[in-house]
C-alpha positions in Angstrom: -29.7 33.9 156.1 -31.7 32.6 152.8 -32.1 29.0 152.1 -29.4 27.1 150.4 -31.5 25.7 147.9 -30.5 26.3 144.1 -33.3 28.0 142.4 -33.4 26.0 139.1 -33.1 28.8 136.8 -30.0 31.0 137.0 -29.5 33.4 134.5 -27.8 32.1 130.9 -23.9 32.1 131.0 -22.6 35.3 129.2 -19.3 34.8 126.5 -18.8 38.3 126.9 -17.2 40.7 129.5 -18.9 43.8 128.8 -20.8 45.1 131.5 -21.6 48.5 132.5 -21.5 50.4 136.0 -19.3 50.6 139.0 -16.7 48.0 139.7 -17.9 48.3 143.6 -21.1 47.0 144.3 -23.4 46.6 147.4 -25.6 44.2 148.9 -25.9 40.9 147.2 -25.9 37.3 148.9 -23.1 36.5 151.1 -22.5 32.9 151.3 -22.2 32.3 155.3 -21.0 28.6 154.9 -18.2 29.3 152.7 -17.1 32.4 154.9 -17.4 30.2 158.1 -15.1 27.6 156.7 -12.1 30.2 155.3 -12.4 31.7 158.6 -11.9 28.2 160.6 -9.0 27.1 158.8 -7.5 30.8 159.1 -7.8 30.6 163.0 -6.6 26.7 162.6 -3.5 28.2 161.2 -3.0 30.7 163.5 -2.9 28.3 166.1 0.0 26.1 164.4 2.0 28.6 163.3 2.1 29.5 167.0 2.3 26.0 168.4 4.8 25.2 165.8 7.2 28.2 165.7 7.3 28.9 169.9 10.8 27.7 170.2 12.1 29.0 167.1 10.2 32.5 168.1 11.8 31.9 171.4 15.2 30.6 170.3 15.5 33.7 168.1 13.8 36.5 169.3 13.0 35.5 172.9 9.4 36.0 172.2 7.3 32.6 171.9 4.5 34.6 170.2 7.0 36.7 167.5 5.7 34.2 164.3 2.0 34.4 165.5 2.0 38.0 165.7 3.1 38.3 162.4 1.0 36.2 160.9 -2.1 37.5 162.8 -0.9 40.5 161.2 -0.7 39.2 158.0 -4.0 37.7 158.0 -5.7 40.5 159.2 -4.1 42.3 156.3 -5.6 39.9 153.8 -8.7 39.6 155.3 -9.1 43.3 154.7 -7.9 42.4 150.6 -10.4 39.7 150.4 -13.2 42.2 151.4 -12.7 45.2 149.5 -12.7 42.4 146.3 -15.3 40.5 147.5 -17.3 43.9 146.9 -16.0 44.2 143.3 -17.7 43.4 140.4 -15.5 40.6 138.9 -16.6 40.9 135.5 -15.6 44.2 135.3 -11.9 43.0 137.0 -11.8 40.3 134.3 -11.8 42.9 131.6 -8.3 44.2 132.8 -7.4 40.5 133.4 -4.4 41.1 130.5 -3.2 44.0 132.1 -3.2 42.0 135.5 -1.1 39.3 133.9 1.2 41.3 132.6 2.0 43.4 135.3 2.6 40.0 136.9 5.0 39.0 134.0 6.7 42.2 134.5 7.1 41.7 138.4 8.4 38.1 137.6 11.2 39.4 135.5 12.3 42.3 138.1 12.8 39.1 141.1 15.6 38.2 138.6 17.0 41.4 138.4 16.5 43.1 142.0 15.1 40.3 143.9 16.0 39.1 147.2 17.4 35.3 147.6 16.0 33.1 150.1 16.8 29.6 150.3 19.0 30.0 147.3 16.6 31.2 144.7 15.9 34.9 144.3 12.2 34.8 145.0 11.2 38.2 147.0 10.4 41.8 145.9 10.8 44.7 148.0 9.1 48.4 147.7 10.5 49.9 151.6 10.0 47.1 154.4 7.3 45.1 152.3 8.3 42.5 150.4 6.1 39.9 148.3 6.9 36.9 146.0 5.9 37.9 142.8 5.2 33.8 142.1 2.0 34.0 144.5 0.6 37.2 142.7 1.0 35.5 139.1 -1.3 32.7 141.0 -4.5 35.2 140.9 -3.4 36.6 137.3 -3.6 33.4 135.7 -6.5 32.5 137.4 -8.5 35.9 136.4 -6.6 35.7 132.8 -7.6 32.3 131.7 -11.0 32.4 132.7 -11.9 35.7 131.4 -10.1 34.5 128.4 -12.2 31.2 127.9 -15.2 33.2 128.5 -14.8 35.6 125.9 -12.8 32.8 123.5 -15.4 30.1 124.0 -15.1 28.9 120.1 -11.8 28.9 120.0 -11.6 26.1 122.9 -13.1 23.6 119.8 -9.7 23.6 118.4 -5.9 22.6 119.7 -4.9 26.0 117.8 -7.4 28.3 119.4 -6.2 26.7 123.1 -2.7 27.2 122.0 -3.4 31.0 121.6 -5.1 31.1 124.6 -2.3 29.3 126.4 0.6 31.7 125.1 0.3 34.1 127.5 0.0 32.1 130.4 3.1 29.6 129.5 5.4 32.1 129.6 4.3 33.4 132.8 4.7 29.8 134.2 8.7 29.3 132.5 9.3 32.4 134.4 8.2 30.8 137.3 9.8 27.5 136.4 13.5 29.0 136.1 13.2 29.4 139.6 10.5 27.6 141.4 9.8 24.5 139.7 6.7 23.7 142.5 4.8 26.5 141.8 5.3 26.5 138.1 3.4 23.2 138.2 0.5 24.8 140.1 0.2 27.5 138.1 0.0 24.9 134.8 -2.3 22.7 137.0 -4.4 26.1 137.3 -4.4 27.0 133.7 -4.9 23.5 132.4 -8.0 22.8 134.6 -10.1 26.0 133.8 -9.1 25.2 129.9 -10.7 21.7 130.9 -14.1 22.8 132.4 -14.5 25.4 129.7 -13.7 23.7 126.7 -16.2 20.8 125.0 -13.7 18.9 124.4 -11.2 16.4 126.2 -9.3 14.6 123.4 -6.5 17.6 123.0 -6.2 18.0 126.8 -3.7 14.7 126.5 -1.4 16.6 124.3 -1.6 19.4 127.0 -0.7 17.0 129.8 2.1 15.5 127.7 3.7 18.8 127.2 3.5 19.5 131.0 5.3 16.3 131.7 7.9 16.8 129.1 8.4 20.4 130.3 9.1 19.2 134.4 11.7 16.3 132.7 13.5 19.2 130.6 13.6 21.2 133.5 14.8 18.2 136.3 17.3 17.5 133.3 18.8 20.8 133.0 19.2 21.2 136.4 21.2 18.8 139.1 20.4 19.8 142.1 16.3 18.8 140.8 17.6 15.6 139.6 19.0 15.0 143.5 15.6 15.8 144.7 14.8 12.4 143.2 17.3 10.4 144.6 16.9 11.9 148.0 13.1 10.9 147.6 14.2 7.5 146.5 16.2 6.9 149.8 16.5 9.9 152.4 18.0 7.9 154.9 21.0 7.6 152.8 22.0 11.8 151.9 22.4 14.6 154.3 19.9 16.7 152.1 17.1 13.8 153.2 17.6 15.1 156.8 14.3 17.1 156.6 12.1 14.9 155.2 13.8 11.9 157.5 12.6 14.5 160.6 8.6 14.7 159.1 7.9 11.3 159.0 9.3 10.8 162.5 6.9 13.5 163.6 4.2 11.8 161.9 4.7 8.5 163.3 5.4 9.7 166.9 2.2 11.4 166.7 0.0 8.2 166.7 -4.1 8.2 166.3 -4.1 11.1 168.7 -1.0 12.8 169.2 1.2 14.1 171.9 -1.1 17.0 172.5 -0.7 20.7 171.3 1.9 22.4 171.7 3.9 18.9 172.8 5.7 18.6 169.7 9.3 17.3 169.8 10.7 17.7 165.9 9.5 21.0 166.0 12.1 21.7 168.4 14.9 22.2 165.6 15.0 18.8 164.1 12.0 20.2 161.2 14.4 23.3 160.5 11.3 26.3 159.9 8.4 24.0 160.9 5.8 26.3 160.7 6.7 26.8 157.1 5.9 24.3 154.7 6.5 21.3 156.5 3.5 22.2 159.2 1.7 19.2 157.9 4.1 17.2 160.0 3.8 18.9 163.4 -0.1 18.7 163.0 0.2 15.2 162.6 2.5 14.5 165.7 0.6 17.1 168.1 -2.9 16.2 166.6 -2.5 12.6 165.4 -3.8 10.5 162.6 -6.9 11.9 163.8 -6.8 15.7 164.1 -4.8 15.4 160.6 -7.8 13.5 158.8 -10.2 16.6 160.4 -8.3 18.9 159.0 -8.3 17.4 155.4 -12.1 16.8 155.9 -12.5 20.4 156.7 -10.5 20.8 153.3 -12.6 18.5 151.4 -15.9 20.4 152.9 -14.6 23.9 152.0 -14.0 22.7 147.9 -17.6 21.0 148.0 -18.5 24.6 148.9 -16.5 26.1 146.5 -17.9 23.8 143.9 -21.5 24.7 144.7 -20.9 28.1 143.9 -18.8 27.5 140.7 -21.9 25.2 139.6 -24.8 27.4 140.4 -22.4 31.3 139.4 -24.7 33.6 137.5 -22.3 33.2 134.1 -20.0 31.4 132.9 -17.1 33.5 134.1 -17.8 33.2 137.6 -17.9 29.5 137.1 -14.5 29.3 135.7 -13.2 31.8 138.3 -14.3 29.3 141.4 -12.8 26.5 139.0 -9.2 28.1 139.7 -9.0 28.9 142.6 -10.2 25.4 143.6 -7.6 23.8 141.6 -5.3 26.3 143.2 -5.9 25.1 146.7 -6.9 21.5 146.0 -3.5 21.1 143.9 -1.4 22.7 146.6 -2.9 20.8 149.3 -2.2 17.5 147.3 1.6 18.7 146.6 2.2 19.9 150.2 0.7 16.7 152.0 2.7 14.6 149.3 5.9 16.3 150.2 5.4 16.2 154.0 4.7 12.0 153.6 7.3 11.2 151.2 5.3 10.5 148.5 6.6 12.8 146.0 10.3 14.6 145.5 10.7 17.0 148.0 9.8 20.7 147.4 9.1 24.1 149.0 5.0 24.6 148.9 3.2 26.0 151.7 -0.1 23.9 153.1 -2.9 26.8 152.2 -4.1 29.0 154.7 -2.0 27.4 157.3 1.8 27.5 156.9 3.1 30.6 157.8 3.9 33.5 155.2 2.5 36.9 154.5 2.3 36.6 150.3 0.5 33.4 150.9 -2.5 34.2 153.1 -2.8 37.3 151.5 -2.8 36.7 148.1 -5.2 33.1 148.9 -7.4 35.5 150.7 -7.7 37.8 147.6 -8.9 34.4 145.6 -11.5 33.8 148.9 -12.4 37.6 147.9 -13.0 36.5 144.3 -15.2 33.9 145.1 -17.4 35.7 147.9 -17.5 38.6 144.6 -19.0 35.6 142.3 -21.2 34.4 145.2 -23.0 37.4 145.6 -24.6 37.3 142.1 -25.8 33.6 142.9 -29.5 33.0 142.0 -31.4 31.8 145.1 -35.1 30.4 145.7 -36.9 30.8 148.9 
């Protein structure tokens, strides 16, 4: 493997997407530290899905490995997609960013027409036996579209009018998501906001965008009673029946202590935390592995994000850097929201822990984003 010291003279950033050649590439640099960290986090996720779902799998299906086997299949399929995306030229993919975003928006609209309900909301589309969440697809589409548009329209970033034009389609997509899933909409808004912040030479009007985002959240909460109820549950979960999951999550974290009960020895996963292998998996991690194990996993995520930053800073062009920045924003914001919900730092909402929570849509689209980062890394310029 070549030395990880980055050469001082990288290719200048390109402000257009007019590239030639095939979409498929051969060879190029492989960032083995990045790949190793992704594989390690996914492996930890598979172990924790098995540990947290074994009781529920045995209870429902007579098979303690039921959910773990499904997650393994999801992960293998996702890795295949990630590999294919990593071999693509991200610059050519970005040329179709508008089409990708429009398709994702059509899928979001179809959810309200023919979607399948889950936990009270229509979030799933099924094509034969295969189902997925269009909101997860929209995250990838927004990253590609915003990064590509900021690359092509660099001068537009100098004015708030130009930024508003860039944000027009992304905001429509975010509103479509927010109608049914405010937490995912917040993540998507954060992705777009951070890419624009990184790309823009000015910063003052990002205060305006932040205010718009806060006002939007307040309006969605004000016009949906159940969201206002979540605020009350957050402030006093012990007083409301719907605060049960939050209380059980806190019990799990508290009972884990420093080093935990031991892998597989969680008590709260035995029906006390509903679907503990999904959004609340971090609470069982704290119970079984303790604060020490939880800190180690958070530390691994920090190392992963730091490696992403190295790739973003040393990308061979502006587009590559913005794509990686968008993926970093997605993972970081979703990680913070998930852990904050589990620890009752913010109002309860349904956001999976990246790479680790059970779920096919989440792992597939996150690993597709990892493929984008690997595609960017292939064109990094390294010295010897």
